[in-house]
C-alpha positions in Angstrom: 4.7 28.0 -18.7 1.5 26.2 -19.6 0.2 26.8 -15.9 0.7 30.6 -16.2 -1.0 30.9 -19.5 -4.1 29.0 -18.0 -4.3 31.4 -15.1 -4.4 34.2 -17.4 -6.6 33.1 -19.4 -8.8 32.1 -16.3 -8.3 35.6 -15.1 -9.6 37.1 -18.5 -12.7 34.8 -18.5 -13.4 36.2 -15.1 -12.9 39.7 -16.3 -14.8 39.4 -19.3 -17.7 37.5 -17.3 -17.4 40.7 -14.5 -17.3 43.4 -16.7 -20.6 41.5 -18.7 -22.5 41.5 -15.1 -21.6 45.1 -14.6 -22.9 46.2 -18.0 -26.3 44.3 -17.5 -26.4 46.0 -14.3 -25.8 49.3 -15.9 -28.6 48.8 -18.4 -31.0 47.6 -15.8 -30.0 50.6 -13.5 -30.5 52.8 -16.9 -33.6 51.6 -17.7 -35.1 51.8 -14.1 -34.2 55.3 -13.9 -35.9 55.9 -17.3 -38.7 54.3 -15.8 -38.8 56.2 -12.5 -38.2 59.3 -14.2 -41.3 58.8 -16.7 -43.6 57.6 -13.8 -42.7 61.1 -11.5 -43.6 62.9 -15.0 -46.8 61.4 -15.1 -47.6 61.3 -11.3 -46.4 65.3 -11.4 -49.0 65.8 -14.5 -51.6 63.7 -12.8 -51.3 65.8 -9.2 -51.6 69.0 -11.4 -54.2 68.1 -12.7 -56.0 66.8 -9.5 -54.7 70.3 -8.0 -56.7 72.0 -10.6 -60.1 70.3 -10.3 -59.6 71.2 -6.5 -59.3 74.4 -6.9 -62.5 74.7 -9.8 -64.4 72.3 -7.0 -63.9 74.8 -4.2 -64.2 77.6 -6.2 -67.8 76.5 -7.3 -68.3 75.0 -3.4 -67.2 78.9 -2.2 -69.6 80.2 -4.6 -72.6 78.1 -3.9 -72.2 79.3 -0.6 -72.2 82.5 -1.5 -75.1 82.7 -3.1 -77.2 80.5 -0.2 -75.7 83.5 1.9 -77.4 86.0 -0.6 -80.4 83.7 -0.9 -80.7 83.6 2.9 -80.1 87.2 3.2 -82.8 88.0 0.6 -85.4 86.4 2.1 -84.1 87.2 5.8 -84.6 90.7 4.2 -87.6 90.4 2.4 -89.5 88.3 5.8 -88.4 91.3 8.2 -90.0 93.6 5.4 -93.3 91.7 5.3 -93.4 91.1 9.1 -92.4 94.8 9.5 -95.3 95.9 7.1 -97.7 93.6 8.5 -97.0 94.8 11.8 -97.7 98.2 10.9 -100.8 97.5 10.3 -101.5 95.5 13.5 -101.2 91.9 11.9 -99.1 89.7 14.4 -97.8 86.5 12.9 -96.5 83.9 14.8 
């Protein structure tokens, strides 16, 4: 009967240790999941901010290019007009 009681006690002890082990793993897994979710949220926010900055930068770049083309077009038109007027006066520019 004593052997049986020791076996039951040993089984209970192993069971308790096993339960504590899996509870600890569960706590750590839950903490890790929370950390991953929070990190993902922060990374999503940073990506959103980066996308907005990229859009603003791209729009500024397009506006700059557009303005450069307008200036080039205006300058070209002015140059053509001046050259055309000078040719009409018999002045030839090189």
